[in-house]
C-alpha positions as CSV (number, residue, x, y, z in Angstrom):
1,X,0.0,0.0,0.0
2,X,1.3,3.4,-0.9
3,X,2.4,6.0,1.8
4,X,-0.4,8.4,0.7
5,X,-3.1,5.7,1.1
6,X,-1.7,4.9,4.6
7,X,-1.7,8.5,5.6
8,X,-5.3,8.9,4.3
9,X,-6.3,5.8,6.3
10,X,-4.6,7.2,9.4
11,X,-6.4,10.6,9.0
12,X,-9.8,9.0,8.4
13,X,-9.3,6.7,11.4
14,X,-8.3,9.6,13.7
15,X,-11.2,11.7,12.4
16,X,-13.6,8.8,12.9
17,X,-12.4,8.2,16.5
18,X,-12.5,11.9,17.3
19,X,-15.9,12.3,15.8
20,X,-17.3,9.1,17.3
21,X,-16.0,10.1,20.8
22,X,-17.5,13.6,20.4
23,X,-20.8,12.1,19.3
24,X,-21.0,9.5,22.1
25,X,-20.0,12.0,24.8
26,X,-22.5,14.6,23.5
27,X,-25.3,12.0,23.4
28,X,-24.5,10.7,26.9
29,X,-24.3,14.2,28.2
30,X,-27.7,15.0,26.8
31,X,-29.1,11.8,28.3
32,X,-27.7,12.6,31.8
33,X,-29.1,16.1,31.5
34,X,-32.6,14.9,30.6
35,X,-32.5,12.2,33.4
36,X,-31.6,14.9,35.9
37,X,-34.4,17.2,34.8
38,X,-37.0,14.3,34.8
39,X,-35.8,13.3,38.3
40,X,-36.2,16.8,39.6
41,X,-39.7,17.1,37.9
42,X,-40.8,13.8,39.5
43,X,-39.7,14.8,42.9
44,X,-41.1,18.4,42.8
45,X,-44.5,17.2,41.4
46,X,-44.8,14.4,43.9
47,X,-44.1,16.8,46.9
48,X,-46.5,19.4,45.6
49,X,-49.3,16.9,45.0
50,X,-48.7,15.2,48.3
51,X,-48.9,18.5,50.2
52,X,-52.2,19.3,48.5
53,X,-53.6,15.9,49.5
54,X,-52.4,16.3,53.1
55,X,-54.5,19.5,53.4
56,X,-57.7,17.9,52.0
57,X,-60.2,15.7,53.7
58,X,-59.2,12.0,53.3
59,X,-62.4,11.2,51.5
60,X,-61.5,8.5,48.9
61,X,-63.7,10.1,46.3
62,X,-62.1,13.5,46.8
63,X,-58.6,12.1,46.7
64,X,-59.3,10.1,43.6
65,X,-60.7,13.2,41.8
66,X,-57.7,15.2,42.8
67,X,-55.4,12.4,41.5
68,X,-57.3,12.2,38.3
69,X,-57.3,15.9,37.7
70,X,-53.5,16.1,38.3
71,X,-53.0,13.2,35.9
72,X,-55.1,14.7,33.2
73,X,-53.6,18.2,33.5
74,X,-50.0,17.1,33.8
75,X,-47.7,15.1,31.6
76,X,-47.3,11.8,33.5
77,X,-46.8,8.2,32.7
78,X,-47.8,6.8,36.1
79,X,-49.4,8.2,39.4
80,X,-50.4,6.1,42.3
81,X,-51.7,6.6,45.9
82,X,-50.6,3.9,48.2
83,X,-51.7,3.1,51.7
84,X,-49.2,2.5,54.5
85,X,-48.8,-1.1,53.5
86,X,-48.0,-0.2,49.9
87,X,-51.4,-1.2,48.6
88,X,-52.7,1.0,45.8
89,X,-55.7,3.1,46.9
90,X,-55.9,4.8,43.5
91,X,-53.7,4.9,40.4
92,X,-53.5,6.2,36.9
93,X,-51.4,4.7,34.1
94,X,-50.8,6.3,30.6
95,X,-51.0,3.4,28.2
96,X,-50.8,5.6,25.1
97,X,-47.1,6.2,24.9
98,X,-45.9,7.2,21.5
99,X,-42.5,8.5,20.4
100,X,-40.9,9.1,17.0
101,X,-37.6,7.8,18.3
102,X,-37.0,4.2,17.1
103,X,-37.3,1.4,19.6
104,X,-33.7,0.3,19.0
105,X,-32.6,3.8,20.1
106,X,-34.7,3.6,23.3
107,X,-33.2,0.1,24.0
108,X,-29.7,1.4,23.5
109,X,-30.0,4.6,25.4
110,X,-32.7,4.0,28.1
111,X,-33.6,6.9,30.4
112,X,-33.1,5.7,34.0
113,X,-35.3,8.0,36.2
114,X,-36.5,7.1,39.6
115,X,-40.2,7.9,40.4
116,X,-41.0,10.8,42.7
117,X,-42.2,9.7,46.1
118,X,-43.8,11.8,48.8
119,X,-45.6,11.1,52.1
120,X,-49.3,12.2,52.7
121,X,-50.1,13.0,56.4
122,X,-53.4,12.9,58.3
123,X,-52.8,14.9,61.4
124,X,-49.7,13.5,63.0
125,X,-50.1,10.1,61.4
126,X,-49.1,8.9,58.0
127,X,-52.1,8.4,55.6
128,X,-50.3,7.0,52.6
129,X,-47.6,7.4,50.0
130,X,-47.8,9.2,46.6
131,X,-45.7,7.7,43.8
132,X,-45.3,9.7,40.5
133,X,-43.5,9.1,37.2
134,X,-43.3,11.7,34.4
135,X,-43.9,10.7,30.8
136,X,-40.5,10.2,29.1
137,X,-41.8,10.4,25.6
138,X,-40.9,14.0,25.1
139,X,-37.4,13.3,26.6
140,X,-36.8,10.4,24.1
141,X,-38.0,12.6,21.2
142,X,-35.7,15.5,22.3
143,X,-32.8,13.1,22.8
144,X,-33.3,11.5,19.4
145,X,-33.6,14.9,17.6
146,X,-30.5,16.2,19.3
147,X,-28.6,13.0,18.5
148,X,-29.5,13.3,14.8
149,X,-28.4,17.0,14.8
150,X,-25.1,16.1,16.5
151,X,-24.6,13.3,13.9
152,X,-25.2,15.6,11.0
153,X,-22.8,18.2,12.4
154,X,-20.2,15.6,13.1
155,X,-20.5,14.3,9.5
156,X,-20.3,17.8,8.1
157,X,-17.3,18.7,10.2
158,X,-15.7,15.4,9.3
159,X,-16.1,16.1,5.6
160,X,-14.7,19.6,5.9
161,X,-11.8,18.2,8.0
162,X,-11.1,15.6,5.3
163,X,-11.1,18.2,2.6
164,X,-8.8,20.5,4.5
165,X,-6.6,17.6,5.5
166,X,-6.5,16.5,1.9
167,X,-5.3,20.0,0.8
168,X,-2.8,20.2,3.6
169,X,-1.6,16.6,2.8
170,X,-1.3,17.4,-0.8
171,X,0.9,20.5,0.0
172,X,3.0,18.5,2.5
173,X,3.4,15.5,0.2
174,X,4.1,17.6,-3.0
175,X,7.8,17.0,-2.6
176,X,7.1,13.3,-2.2
177,X,5.3,13.3,-5.5
178,X,8.4,14.9,-7.1
179,X,10.6,12.3,-5.4
180,X,8.4,9.4,-6.6
181,X,8.4,10.9,-10.2
182,X,12.2,11.2,-10.0
183,X,12.6,7.7,-8.8
184,X,10.4,6.4,-11.5
185,X,12.3,8.4,-14.1
186,X,15.6,7.0,-12.9
187,X,14.1,3.5,-13.1
188,X,13.3,4.4,-16.8
189,X,16.8,5.7,-17.3
190,X,15.8,9.3,-17.3
191,X,18.1,11.1,-14.9
192,X,16.1,14.2,-14.1
193,X,16.7,16.9,-11.5
194,X,14.1,18.3,-9.2
195,X,13.9,21.2,-6.7
196,X,15.0,20.5,-3.2
197,X,12.0,20.6,-0.8
198,X,12.1,22.3,2.6
199,X,10.9,19.2,4.4
200,X,14.0,17.9,6.3
201,X,13.3,14.2,5.6
202,X,12.6,14.7,1.9
203,X,15.6,17.1,1.5
204,X,18.2,14.5,2.1
205,X,16.6,12.0,-0.2
206,X,16.2,14.6,-3.0
207,X,19.8,15.8,-2.6
208,X,21.1,12.2,-2.9
209,X,19.0,11.5,-6.0
210,X,19.9,14.9,-7.6
211,X,23.5,14.1,-6.9
212,X,23.1,10.8,-8.7
213,X,21.4,12.4,-11.7
214,X,23.9,15.2,-11.9
215,X,26.8,12.7,-11.7
216,X,25.4,10.7,-14.5
217,X,24.8,13.8,-16.6
218,X,28.3,15.1,-15.8
219,X,29.8,11.7,-16.7
220,X,27.9,11.5,-20.0
221,X,28.7,15.1,-20.9
222,X,32.4,14.7,-20.1
223,X,32.7,11.4,-22.0
224,X,30.8,12.8,-24.9
225,X,33.1,15.8,-25.1
226,X,36.1,13.5,-24.9
227,X,34.7,11.2,-27.7
228,X,33.9,14.3,-29.8
229,X,37.5,15.4,-29.4
230,X,38.7,11.9,-30.3
231,X,36.4,11.8,-33.3
232,X,37.7,15.1,-34.5
233,X,41.3,14.1,-34.1
234,X,40.8,10.9,-36.1
235,X,38.3,12.0,-38.7
236,X,38.8,15.7,-39.4
237,X,41.6,17.8,-40.9
238,X,43.3,19.8,-38.2
239,X,44.0,22.8,-40.4
240,X,40.5,23.3,-41.9
241,X,38.2,21.5,-39.5
242,X,36.6,19.6,-42.4
243,X,36.3,15.8,-42.7
244,X,39.5,14.1,-43.8
245,X,39.7,11.8,-46.9
246,X,39.1,8.5,-45.1
247,X,36.2,9.6,-43.0
248,X,34.6,11.4,-45.9
249,X,34.8,8.3,-48.1
250,X,33.2,6.2,-45.3
251,X,30.4,8.7,-44.7
252,X,29.6,9.0,-48.5
253,X,29.6,5.2,-48.8
254,X,27.4,4.9,-45.7
255,X,24.9,7.4,-47.2
256,X,24.9,5.5,-50.5
257,X,24.2,2.2,-48.7
258,X,21.1,3.7,-47.0
259,X,18.7,2.9,-49.7
260,X,15.9,4.2,-47.5
261,X,17.3,7.7,-47.5
262,X,19.5,7.8,-50.6
263,X,18.5,7.6,-54.3
264,X,20.8,10.0,-56.0
265,X,23.3,12.6,-55.0
266,X,26.0,15.0,-56.2
267,X,29.7,15.3,-55.4
268,X,31.6,18.5,-56.2
269,X,35.4,18.4,-56.0
270,X,37.5,21.6,-56.3
271,X,41.3,21.6,-56.7
272,X,43.5,24.6,-56.0
273,X,45.8,24.5,-58.9
274,X,48.6,26.8,-57.7
275,X,48.7,25.7,-54.0
276,X,52.5,25.3,-54.2
277,X,53.0,28.8,-55.5
278,X,50.7,30.3,-52.9
279,X,52.5,28.4,-50.1
280,X,55.9,29.6,-51.4
281,X,54.9,33.3,-51.6
282,X,52.7,33.5,-48.5
283,X,54.3,31.1,-46.2
284,X,53.0,28.2,-44.1
285,X,50.9,30.1,-41.6
286,X,49.2,32.4,-44.2
287,X,48.5,29.6,-46.5
288,X,46.8,27.6,-43.7
289,X,44.7,30.7,-42.9
290,X,43.6,30.8,-46.6
291,X,42.6,27.2,-46.5
292,X,40.7,27.8,-43.2
293,X,38.9,30.7,-44.8
294,X,37.8,28.4,-47.7
295,X,36.8,25.7,-45.3
296,X,34.7,28.0,-43.1
297,X,32.8,29.2,-46.2
298,X,32.2,25.6,-47.3
299,X,31.1,24.7,-43.7
300,X,28.7,27.7,-43.6
301,X,27.2,26.5,-46.9
302,X,26.7,23.0,-45.4
303,X,25.1,24.4,-42.3
304,X,22.6,26.2,-44.4
305,X,21.8,23.0,-46.2
306,X,21.9,19.9,-43.9
307,X,22.0,17.5,-46.9
308,X,25.6,18.8,-47.7
309,X,28.9,17.7,-46.1
310,X,32.4,19.0,-46.9
311,X,35.8,17.5,-46.8
312,X,39.5,18.3,-47.5
313,X,40.5,15.3,-49.5
314,X,44.2,16.3,-49.8
315,X,46.4,19.4,-49.6
316,X,44.8,21.1,-52.6
317,X,41.5,19.2,-53.1
318,X,38.2,20.0,-51.4
319,X,34.9,18.1,-51.8
320,X,31.3,18.7,-51.1
321,X,28.7,15.9,-51.1
322,X,24.9,16.1,-51.3
323,X,23.1,13.0,-50.1
324,X,19.9,14.2,-51.9
325,X,19.2,14.7,-55.6
326,X,20.4,18.1,-56.7
327,X,21.2,20.1,-59.8
328,X,24.9,19.3,-60.5
329,X,25.4,22.7,-62.2
330,X,23.7,24.8,-59.5
331,X,25.6,23.1,-56.7
332,X,28.9,23.3,-58.6
333,X,28.3,27.0,-59.3
334,X,27.7,27.6,-55.5
335,X,31.0,25.9,-54.7
336,X,32.8,27.9,-57.4
337,X,31.4,31.1,-55.8
338,X,33.0,30.2,-52.5
339,X,36.5,29.9,-54.1
340,X,36.0,33.0,-56.2
341,X,35.4,35.1,-53.1
342,X,38.9,34.2,-51.8
343,X,40.7,34.0,-55.2
344,X,42.1,37.6,-54.8
345,X,44.1,37.7,-51.6
346,X,44.0,41.2,-50.1
347,X,47.4,42.8,-49.9
348,X,49.1,40.2,-52.1
349,X,49.4,40.1,-55.8
350,X,48.4,36.4,-55.9
351,X,45.4,34.8,-57.5
352,X,44.0,31.4,-56.4
353,X,43.5,29.3,-59.5
354,X,41.1,26.4,-59.1
355,X,39.1,23.9,-61.1
356,X,35.7,22.4,-60.1
357,X,34.2,19.1,-61.2
358,X,30.5,18.3,-60.4
359,X,29.3,14.7,-60.8
360,X,26.1,12.9,-60.2
361,X,26.1,9.8,-57.8
362,X,23.8,6.9,-57.9
363,X,23.3,3.9,-55.6
364,X,25.6,1.8,-57.9
365,X,28.5,4.2,-57.3
366,X,31.1,4.3,-54.5
367,X,32.9,7.3,-53.0
368,X,36.3,5.8,-54.1
369,X,35.2,5.4,-57.7
370,X,33.8,8.9,-58.0
371,X,36.8,10.6,-56.3
372,X,39.3,8.6,-58.5
373,X,37.3,9.4,-61.6
374,X,37.2,13.1,-60.8
375,X,40.9,13.1,-60.0
376,X,41.7,11.6,-63.4
377,X,39.6,14.3,-65.1
378,X,41.4,17.0,-63.1
379,X,44.8,15.5,-64.0
380,X,43.8,15.4,-67.7
381,X,42.6,19.0,-67.7
382,X,45.7,20.2,-65.9
383,X,45.8,24.0,-65.5
384,X,43.9,24.8,-68.6
385,X,40.6,26.7,-68.1
386,X,41.2,27.5,-64.4
387,X,38.4,28.8,-62.3
388,X,35.9,26.9,-64.5
389,X,33.2,24.4,-63.7
390,X,33.0,21.0,-65.5
391,X,29.9,18.9,-65.1
392,X,29.8,15.2,-65.5
393,X,26.5,13.7,-66.7
394,X,25.3,17.1,-67.8
395,X,22.3,15.5,-69.5
396,X,20.8,15.0,-66.1
397,X,20.8,18.8,-65.2
398,X,17.1,19.4,-65.8
399,X,15.7,16.2,-64.3
400,X,14.8,17.9,-60.9
401,X,13.0,21.0,-62.2
402,X,9.6,21.9,-60.7
403,X,7.7,20.9,-63.8
404,X,7.8,17.3,-62.4
405,X,6.1,18.3,-59.1
406,X,2.6,17.8,-60.4
407,X,3.4,14.4,-61.8
408,X,4.9,13.3,-58.5
409,X,2.0,14.7,-56.6
410,X,-0.5,12.7,-58.7
411,X,1.6,9.5,-58.3
412,X,2.1,9.9,-54.5
413,X,-1.5,10.9,-53.9
414,X,-2.8,7.9,-55.8
415,X,-0.5,5.5,-53.9
416,X,-1.5,7.0,-50.5
417,X,-5.2,7.1,-51.3
418,X,-5.2,3.5,-52.4
419,X,-2.8,2.4,-49.6
420,X,-0.3,0.8,-52.0
421,X,2.2,0.5,-49.2
422,X,4.2,-2.3,-47.6
423,X,7.0,-2.6,-45.0
424,X,10.2,-4.5,-45.5
425,X,11.9,-6.4,-42.7
426,X,15.6,-6.2,-41.8
427,X,16.6,-8.0,-38.6
428,X,18.1,-6.2,-35.7
429,X,19.7,-8.9,-33.4
430,X,21.6,-8.9,-30.1
431,X,25.0,-10.4,-29.5
432,X,23.7,-14.0,-29.4
433,X,21.7,-13.6,-32.5
434,X,18.2,-13.2,-30.9
435,X,15.8,-10.8,-32.6
436,X,15.4,-7.3,-31.0
437,X,13.1,-6.0,-33.7
438,X,12.8,-5.7,-37.5
439,X,13.8,-2.5,-39.2
440,X,10.8,-1.9,-41.4
441,X,11.5,0.7,-44.2
442,X,8.5,1.7,-46.3
443,X,7.9,0.8,-49.9
444,X,5.3,2.6,-52.1
445,X,3.9,1.3,-55.4
446,X,3.3,4.5,-57.3
447,X,1.4,2.8,-60.1
448,X,-0.9,-0.2,-60.1
449,X,1.1,-3.4,-60.5
450,X,4.2,-1.2,-60.9
451,X,7.6,-1.1,-59.2
452,X,7.8,-0.8,-55.4
453,X,9.8,2.4,-54.7
454,X,12.0,2.6,-51.6
455,X,11.9,5.7,-49.4
456,X,15.0,7.2,-50.9
457,X,13.3,7.4,-54.3
458,X,10.2,9.3,-53.2
459,X,10.7,10.8,-49.8
460,X,12.2,14.1,-51.1
461,X,9.2,14.6,-53.4
462,X,6.8,13.8,-50.5
463,X,8.5,16.4,-48.4
464,X,8.4,19.0,-51.1
465,X,4.7,18.4,-51.7
466,X,3.8,18.4,-48.0
467,X,2.7,14.8,-48.2
468,X,5.3,13.5,-45.7
469,X,2.9,13.5,-42.8
470,X,0.4,11.4,-44.8
471,X,3.2,8.9,-45.5
472,X,4.1,8.7,-41.8
473,X,0.5,8.2,-40.7
474,X,0.0,5.4,-43.3
475,X,3.2,3.8,-42.3
476,X,2.2,3.8,-38.7
477,X,-1.2,2.4,-39.4
478,X,0.3,-0.3,-41.5
479,X,2.7,-1.3,-38.7
480,X,-0.1,-1.3,-36.1
481,X,-2.3,-3.5,-38.2
482,X,0.6,-5.9,-38.9
483,X,1.5,-6.1,-35.1
484,X,-2.2,-6.7,-34.3
485,X,-2.2,-9.6,-36.7
486,X,0.8,-11.2,-35.0
487,X,3.8,-9.7,-36.6
488,X,7.2,-9.6,-34.8
489,X,8.4,-6.2,-33.2
490,X,8.6,-3.4,-35.8
491,X,11.0,-0.4,-35.9
492,X,9.6,2.6,-37.8
493,X,11.6,5.5,-39.2
494,X,9.9,8.8,-38.2
495,X,10.6,12.0,-40.0
496,X,11.4,15.4,-38.3
497,X,8.1,16.8,-39.5
498,X,6.2,14.0,-37.8
499,X,7.7,14.6,-34.3
500,X,6.9,18.3,-34.7
501,X,3.3,17.8,-35.9
502,X,0.8,17.5,-33.1
503,X,-1.8,16.2,-35.5
504,X,0.4,13.2,-36.3
505,X,1.2,12.6,-32.6
506,X,-2.6,12.6,-31.8
507,X,-3.3,10.3,-34.7
508,X,-0.5,8.0,-33.6
509,X,-1.8,7.9,-30.0
510,X,-5.3,7.1,-31.2
511,X,-4.1,4.3,-33.4
512,X,-1.9,2.7,-30.7
513,X,-4.6,3.0,-28.0
514,X,-7.0,1.1,-30.2
515,X,-4.5,-1.8,-30.2
516,X,-2.8,-1.1,-26.9
517,X,-1.6,-4.7,-26.6
518,X,1.0,-4.1,-29.4
519,X,2.5,-1.0,-27.9
520,X,5.6,-2.8,-26.5
521,X,6.4,-4.2,-29.9
522,X,6.4,-0.8,-31.7
523,X,9.8,0.9,-32.0
524,X,10.1,4.5,-33.2
525,X,13.4,5.6,-34.7
526,X,14.3,9.3,-35.3
527,X,17.5,10.4,-37.1
528,X,20.1,12.0,-35.0
529,X,19.9,15.2,-36.9
530,X,16.2,15.5,-36.5
531,X,16.3,14.7,-32.8
532,X,18.8,17.4,-32.0
533,X,17.5,20.0,-34.4
534,X,14.0,19.6,-32.7
535,X,15.0,18.5,-29.2
536,X,12.0,20.0,-27.3
537,X,9.5,18.5,-29.8
538,X,11.5,15.2,-29.6
539,X,11.2,15.2,-25.8
540,X,7.4,15.7,-26.0
541,X,7.2,12.9,-28.6
542,X,9.1,10.5,-26.3
543,X,6.9,11.3,-23.3
544,X,3.7,10.7,-25.4
545,X,4.6,7.4,-27.0
546,X,6.6,5.9,-24.0
547,X,3.5,6.5,-21.8
548,X,1.8,3.9,-23.9
549,X,4.7,1.4,-23.7
550,X,6.3,2.0,-27.0
551,X,10.1,2.1,-27.5
552,X,12.0,5.1,-28.8
553,X,15.5,5.3,-30.3
554,X,17.9,7.5,-32.3
555,X,19.4,6.2,-35.5
556,X,22.5,7.3,-37.5
557,X,24.3,8.5,-34.3
558,X,27.9,9.7,-35.0
559,X,28.1,13.3,-36.0
560,X,26.8,15.0,-32.8
561,X,28.4,12.9,-30.1
562,X,29.2,15.9,-28.0
563,X,25.5,16.5,-27.4
564,X,24.7,13.0,-26.2
565,X,24.7,14.3,-22.6
566,X,21.5,16.2,-23.4
567,X,19.6,12.9,-23.8
568,X,20.2,11.7,-20.2
569,X,16.7,12.6,-19.1
570,X,14.7,11.6,-22.2
571,X,14.4,7.9,-21.4
572,X,15.6,6.5,-24.7
573,X,15.6,2.8,-25.2
574,X,18.4,2.5,-27.8
575,X,20.7,4.3,-30.1
576,X,21.9,3.1,-33.5
577,X,25.4,4.0,-34.4
578,X,26.0,5.2,-37.9
579,X,27.5,2.9,-40.5
580,X,30.3,5.4,-41.2
581,X,31.7,4.5,-37.7
582,X,31.0,0.8,-38.1
583,X,32.5,0.4,-41.6
584,X,35.7,-1.7,-41.3
585,X,35.6,-1.4,-37.5
586,X,37.8,-4.5,-37.3
587,X,40.6,-2.6,-38.9
588,X,40.2,0.9,-37.5
589,X,41.6,1.2,-34.0
590,X,40.5,4.9,-33.7
591,X,36.9,4.0,-34.4
592,X,37.2,1.1,-31.9
593,X,38.0,3.5,-29.2
594,X,35.2,5.8,-30.3
595,X,32.7,2.9,-30.3
596,X,33.8,1.7,-26.8
597,X,33.1,5.2,-25.5
598,X,29.7,5.4,-27.3
599,X,28.7,2.1,-25.7
600,X,29.8,3.3,-22.3
601,X,27.8,6.5,-22.6
602,X,24.7,4.5,-23.8
603,X,25.0,2.0,-21.0
604,X,25.5,4.7,-18.3
605,X,22.0,6.1,-19.2
606,X,20.4,2.7,-19.5
607,X,20.3,2.6,-23.3
608,X,21.4,-0.2,-25.6
609,X,23.8,0.5,-28.5
610,X,23.1,-1.0,-31.9
611,X,25.5,-1.0,-34.8
612,X,24.2,-0.1,-38.3
613,X,25.4,-1.2,-41.7
614,X,27.3,-4.3,-40.4
615,X,28.8,-6.0,-43.5
616,X,30.6,-9.2,-42.6
617,X,31.6,-11.6,-39.9
618,X,34.9,-9.8,-39.2
619,X,32.9,-6.7,-38.2
620,X,30.5,-8.8,-36.2
621,X,33.3,-10.4,-34.2
622,X,35.0,-7.0,-33.6
623,X,31.7,-5.4,-32.5
624,X,31.0,-8.2,-30.0
625,X,34.4,-7.6,-28.3
626,X,33.7,-3.9,-28.2
627,X,30.5,-4.3,-26.1
628,X,27.9,-3.5,-28.7
629,X,24.4,-4.7,-27.7
630,X,22.8,-5.2,-31.2
631,X,23.6,-5.2,-34.9
632,X,21.9,-4.7,-38.2
633,X,22.9,-4.5,-41.8
634,X,23.6,-6.6,-44.9
635,X,25.7,-9.1,-42.9
636,X,23.0,-9.8,-40.3
637,X,20.7,-12.8,-40.7
638,X,18.5,-14.7,-38.4
């Protein structure tokens, strides 16, 4: 039984005892008062009547008439005139005794009143004895009425006392509610902080629990910062702050391998043709500053468009990759503009000569192949036509113009209206090979009996056409129906617009509540970028779906490691570490260290760590040794 219930029972018991005691004492006091008054009336009336009879002639008829007159004019139950031997000479008995007090009440609280007795004299001798009892009907009626009034007042006071006690108890126990909520949150791996109450007993408990939460947050934050520093040292160029060649290649390959998110992309590579001349004339420090200026401009461009990522491939080569379909010429022109702004170095008669190649990437490509091909083109062109842009696959330049929007809208609307949708199943397993859940990417059939398109092929158009929420709702309903029909646990990818859309969340809650028995088999996955870009909305989304018993995780974790400490109080169930970290993990000691740290952070906040994009048995064996909890990817089978 909870403490609050026990306190309520104690309050009710105390009030009941106090009220009952007050009620009983008041009733008994009234009873004693009435008995005393009746006794006095009996005695006074008996003495008065006896004195009157003493002064009258002792004629039996006269005495009987006086006795009868007194009985009729008074309020008596019994009057008797007895001789000296106790034999009745005349008596009157009231047999018509009626009271509205119930008989059980009369039996429980009887009025014990002695009859009034007085002596009647005849000269100096005793003539007889007068015995008189007043009628107790009015006394019982009065006692019953007063008892009812007292009971009603006691009940009213008791109810008011309970209400006031409840308000006071709520105020006193408010810190306890916070402590209970904090304890439950910690049990759910949400290490929250609460205000320290003034109550001495609660204060020590709250201080201890806040210390625990703060220690976990501090540990996670410090370890996240250390891992971010390690990630930067191993994966980023120290001069420019951009991704280095190896990390960029892994990231591009990881993006291409995500068929649910990638269909086509663009890579733009720019080479500074006269870097040696610039270094000779400016010196090491100034040249590095020039490169940093270029990198900052490229990074600013990437921050404005999250689909872009930039790298310094080598001393003179810079690359920008778009993981979404884009116009090769437009993107290449933007990159060219960055270099043109720094081509004329202030105060120095030096021009920066550069060459830019823009190429389209498909799912059949690899980063190594594209980079090597572009390098060959750059080597063939040499220094001719510097500061120019060359586009590979130029015939594709117009394929993403807006005149296709209406066609895509018709196709997507038809597919959604007719629910031509299905979910694929890719196993996510733990270290011993048991199923955790199935990743269930969406497939849409845009035309009847046509090809099933993966998300990477239509999701960009759905986003442009404001149909992404319809896609999310249909995916969720499909998953709920599948689970209701006995499907294994399902993991759903949820877009940023979905977690920010109250209408979607309400629809999701309604759909899940209708099949509440499947809630613990439903896993929601939000990309790392979406979770951190919309952290308040993501928190609210987690609270809503976890209240129903669903699981929540973050996928593609790897680029915002320093912010993992912000997740300590959300109550995540798992994180999925991006394939760019997992790729060739058996050969990359730096990423092994990074992954160990990520697993440690996850475990410290009660979250399991899952590796994405696992390719082969060598990676599987390495991941098991590093403490990973789960794995998914092409190399994972049940």
